[in-house]
Steps between C-alpha positions, in 0.01 A plus 500: 500500500527384852555725801834366619718717740802678350799331640778683325608696804729804496614622161847469610480148623621224260212265408477129502355418153382158383457467120294213377563355145366223285801557285847622615862475394640289337181522300543746208182715448380844577328411836800316626740778394286773665483306826873439499572874434246618758642272765857591423415877498330473836796315650735774365285754674541328831183301526479134608360302206363151494381333178262210474490303174511151356824300521662493156598135552350194666527482879319598824434850630815688573597844630841630391690816428529574124677782311289673245598817299805522727294501821464228771156412599301213671306292267242246625489235218191280504492153361387510142393287205545554124201612313534244220321693218753789544879479430611656840218603731499339851213539745439437864205293621192723543364289789828546698555866436314643803674267742837599346393868500399491864821328603713769318300804614519387865879449474578819308237739650514738209374864496359451156429216254534590133383223267570496130216286369172350638555149368639300792764648719339850494154360593637304798714785632218759454243297687726412794646859521151641521421260790807633680431876437798537271490764224460336151596654165426317171665536164370343184724392214275236372252471203305171511465510116886459476489161680202335347700309232674321789169369641234252370255801477456544127214580261168573686668416831751792470283804572337351811843401627634850445197656684554252796863602524419866503237441765762322716739793447236739614454309827866495583582849393193610695690401820772760425496853640654627181525331153748590231603399145755648269298735273181694483380274212569190722325662789185574300511142382532364854224725631263388210552122516578453873234743630750717684527883542785745552771273367837688506703502175868475625773410256713195557792734461864434413849623569522745194865575560584130465456521113717665242358690193711530182463826308756428245399463131399139448725262302241210482123448505402288800149432637491359847228299695541419865250283684345157543452302187141419546167530303378831643823679378427438128856493413411328168372836385850645549658229290241546220549877511886458464435260205303787335784746538718612209796255496728798441436628842692184624308489825619276785256365753604433863248303714587473866293272707382147531164320499291227358480654154873528439524189278196601300636849449834359391327288242291796382826703451633220278165471302512875441860491379628739757659258750851633406390837638321390806687427827320325775714549811279323745503618863815727495690645787430865601823618344410366156153635525622856565758482234236400240265777627775749434589351162148482357347751264141437608305290747192297397220397718218322314331374821126582556473420864755719684384656827808708478812329334820539699686387187368803309604726783849359507521568121388857547756543785753396240379777269330284246192586291231245529262337249224319678142384484229745568365277778444506876746713679769553227366834395590627848859448412498540115379838409431461134723718295694643794718209638399233251188371317193276568366254247155332498546152645522238225576749232848364394514737200468813721744349754756465213435841363561656843823307546606620162421862606734464797786344301485758227437819694789763527722476792364822654142380490611168653662694784176684570324166557783367718494814718116484531525137620739625772278773597195284533669215684627768747162482676562128577805528723496231763552761782151643421347160520673417834392836648142428407493154638673612829210750540240237425667264749463767770143598409581846379341693222695444185575660169467244222803528269363567157531192292585656161783732594292829476574768751165494680381293787183436692472477877284235638430378850619156592 
């Protein structure tokens, strides 16, 4: 990684941090939510925060004060266009990003640039920051494989396209003095495919005390899913698993989130004969989301492409056992037999059997799973995440917070 001078200054001096995003609120996804919480947490700690991201509506570049997570920050919104194959993604023009990045960096003069993806905004900011001797930190939330079905690259074209994207990621992240991603599994993945070394696994984190567990004996059987309704989430497996459950269990399904597959999933629920037991709430307000997290008996995460899964952490902070796919980073959160169960991706019969196990276990056994979820998620408190990024911003040696909640940690040099 490049030899860029550390510009963080005194440990007691507030920093001026510029966070670059290809997706930011009001977008609803893990990367956008992390950037929003990070920015708000830094503002709350007294730092000056600027965010650069696509404008969510048509119009020219604009800089404005915006409120996010209860904190006021400066957001530099870049003119954007809809990516037509995708239901909501907007992008800034790649051939204009360096000019825009240079303009913003010269106006803001940040101590550090922290980009959240290499795609457009992060690439422009990283290249221009290095030219100006500004410290650069990069975080990856992206798996190229997740987005391929929104591109023309299919069949034999798919693998070369994925390799090209990873190569581009390696070039941009190679400009950063430190690179992070939410879990050790994701860090190994990034090192392998982008050709990087010493990637820090740092949890996205969350405000654990903002969620409310319920330890009372359950009066209903409710399985909850929270997230985008898109192909990589494999929500159809949840619906098929519920169809296979004993009708006497009278299981209700709550699906919170929106996305391109919502109409298809609604049709599937009808075809399976379970539509009367499945509620699609769409994009719900935070208050409703937290109510349902408290109400649910179990949280289901059938996705196979999670670099961490903030939704799963929110469920754990609500004291829920988790049933999820044995894939990517989910085993960091779901400790099989301790706070939930893992099923082999695609094995709907096993998925249904594990849900049945949760719905039929004695109350005391369920409480053990709920308490273990709370213990594991305790390692993901947002304050640990903020402490670590503050240290990285200042060029200090950091302790990577353990990404699976165990009480061990490894010191690494930034």
